[in-house]
C-alpha positions in Angstrom: 172.6 90.4 135.4 169.1 89.6 133.9 166.4 91.9 135.2 164.3 88.7 136.1 167.1 87.6 138.2 167.3 90.9 140.1 163.6 91.0 140.5 163.4 87.4 142.2 166.2 87.9 144.4 164.3 89.4 147.4 161.8 86.8 147.3 164.6 83.9 147.1 166.6 85.6 149.9 163.5 85.8 152.0 162.7 82.2 151.5 166.3 81.2 152.2 166.4 83.2 155.5 163.2 81.3 156.6 165.0 78.1 155.7 168.0 79.0 157.7 165.9 80.1 160.8 164.0 76.9 160.9 167.0 74.8 160.2 168.9 76.7 162.9 166.1 76.1 165.5 165.9 72.3 164.6 169.6 71.9 165.0 169.6 73.7 168.5 166.8 71.6 169.6 168.5 68.3 168.5 172.0 69.2 169.7 171.2 70.8 172.9 168.1 68.8 174.1 167.1 71.8 176.2 164.7 71.8 179.3 161.2 72.9 179.1 161.4 76.5 179.9 164.4 77.1 177.3 162.3 75.6 174.5 159.8 78.3 175.0 162.0 81.0 175.7 164.1 80.4 172.4 161.0 79.2 170.7 159.2 82.5 171.2 162.2 84.6 169.6 162.3 81.8 166.7 158.5 82.3 166.2 158.8 86.1 166.1 161.7 86.2 163.8 160.2 83.5 161.4 156.7 85.2 161.5 158.3 88.6 160.5 160.2 86.8 157.5 156.8 85.3 156.8 155.2 88.7 156.5 158.1 89.9 154.4 157.5 86.9 152.1 153.9 87.6 151.6 154.7 91.2 150.8 157.3 90.1 148.2 154.8 87.5 146.7 152.1 90.3 146.1 154.8 92.3 144.5 155.8 89.5 142.1 152.2 89.1 140.9 152.9 85.6 139.8 150.3 84.3 137.2 148.3 81.4 138.7 149.2 81.9 142.2 146.6 80.2 144.4 145.2 83.1 146.6 144.2 80.5 149.5 147.9 79.6 149.7 149.1 83.3 150.0 146.3 84.0 152.5 147.4 80.8 154.4 151.0 82.1 154.4 149.9 85.4 155.8 147.7 83.9 158.6 150.5 81.8 159.5 153.0 84.5 159.8 150.6 86.5 161.9 149.9 83.4 164.3 153.7 82.9 164.6 154.3 86.6 165.5 151.4 86.4 167.9 152.6 83.1 169.5 156.0 84.6 170.0 155.0 87.9 171.4 152.4 86.0 173.7 155.2 83.9 175.3 157.5 86.8 175.6 154.9 89.1 177.2 153.4 86.4 179.4 156.2 84.2 180.4 153.9 82.2 182.8 152.2 80.4 179.8 154.5 77.2 180.0 153.8 77.1 183.9 150.0 76.9 183.9 148.5 73.7 182.5 145.2 75.5 181.5 147.0 78.5 179.5 149.3 75.8 177.9 146.5 73.5 176.7 144.7 76.5 175.3 148.0 77.6 173.5 148.5 74.0 172.2 144.9 73.9 171.1 145.1 77.1 169.0 148.2 76.0 167.4 146.9 72.5 166.7 143.5 73.5 165.3 145.6 76.2 163.0 148.1 73.5 161.8 145.2 71.1 160.8 143.4 73.8 159.0 146.4 75.0 157.2 147.2 71.7 156.2 143.8 70.9 154.7 143.7 74.3 153.0 147.2 74.0 151.6 146.5 70.4 150.2 143.1 71.4 148.7 144.4 74.8 147.2 147.6 73.0 145.8 145.3 70.4 144.1 142.9 72.6 142.6 145.7 75.1 141.2 147.6 72.1 139.8 144.8 70.6 138.1 144.0 74.1 136.4 147.4 74.4 135.5 147.6 71.2 133.8 144.5 72.0 131.8 145.8 75.4 130.8 149.4 74.6 130.1 149.3 70.8 129.3 151.5 70.1 132.2 154.3 72.5 131.3 156.5 73.7 134.3 155.9 77.1 135.7 157.6 79.2 138.4 154.3 79.4 140.4 154.3 75.7 141.0 158.0 75.5 141.5 157.4 77.9 144.4 154.1 76.6 145.7 154.4 73.0 145.4 156.6 72.5 148.5 153.8 74.3 150.5 151.8 71.3 149.9 154.4 69.2 151.6 154.3 71.7 154.6 150.6 71.3 154.7 150.8 67.8 155.0 153.4 67.8 157.7 151.3 70.2 159.7 148.3 67.9 159.3 150.3 64.9 160.3 151.6 66.7 163.4 148.2 67.9 164.3 146.6 64.3 164.0 149.5 63.0 166.0 148.8 65.5 168.8 145.1 64.8 168.6 145.6 61.0 169.0 148.4 60.9 171.5 148.1 64.3 173.2 150.1 67.4 173.1 153.9 67.1 174.1 154.1 67.0 178.1 157.7 66.6 178.6 160.6 68.5 177.2 161.9 65.4 175.5 158.8 65.0 173.4 158.5 68.7 172.9 161.8 69.3 171.4 161.6 66.1 169.2 158.2 67.4 167.8 159.4 70.9 167.4 162.6 69.8 165.9 161.0 67.5 163.3 158.7 70.2 162.3 161.3 73.1 162.0 163.5 70.7 160.0 160.9 69.8 157.6 159.9 73.4 157.1 163.5 74.3 156.5 163.7 71.8 153.7 160.2 73.1 152.3 161.5 76.6 152.3 164.9 75.7 150.8 163.1 73.9 147.8 160.7 76.8 147.3 163.6 79.3 147.2 165.4 77.3 144.5 161.9 77.1 142.7 161.5 80.9 142.9 165.0 81.3 141.4 164.6 78.8 138.6 162.0 80.7 136.6 161.9 84.2 135.5 159.3 86.7 136.7 156.7 87.1 133.8 156.4 90.8 134.1 160.0 91.4 134.7 161.1 90.4 131.0 159.0 93.1 129.5 
C-alpha cells in the first residue's frame, strides 16, 4: 500500500466517523420522532461524541500539514468541536436546561450566534483560499480544496439555519426541533462524507518524500 494512503487513512477514518455519527442521529430523529427531553438527552451524547471526533480531526489536520490549508477554517473546526463538547457536557451536567425557558433561550442564543459566525467565517475563508489557489495553480485540483470545499457548504447550512431561527424563532416544540436538528445533521453527514472522499483522493504532499 502506498505511504500516502497509509498517511491519509486516519484523517479519512475520522471524517467517515463524523459522517456516520451525524447520519445516525439524523436517522434516529426522523424515524423515532422523539419527545422534547429525549432529543436533548440523546443530542447531548451526540454532541459530545461528534465534538471529540472534531478535536481528533483538527489534530490529524495539523499533522497532515496540507499546503494552502486556510487557517480560519481549521480554527473554526476547532472552535466548533469545543462548543459541541461544551454543549453536550452542559446538558448532561445540567439536565434542567430544557425545562427552563430562560436557560433554554440563552442556550439557543449561543448556538445561533456561533452558527451564524461559523457560516460567515467558513464562506469568506473558503472564497479567499479558492481565489488564491486559482492564481497559484491556474485552477488545478488540490487535495486541500477537495477536503475543505465541503466545509463551505456546511457554513452555508449553518448560516441558513441561524437566519431561519432569527426570523421565525428557535424551535419551541419537539416536532420543529427534531426536524431542524435532523436536517442539519443529515446535511453535515453528507458534508463529512464528501470531505472524507476528498481527503482520500489526493496524496499527502510530504508523504511521498
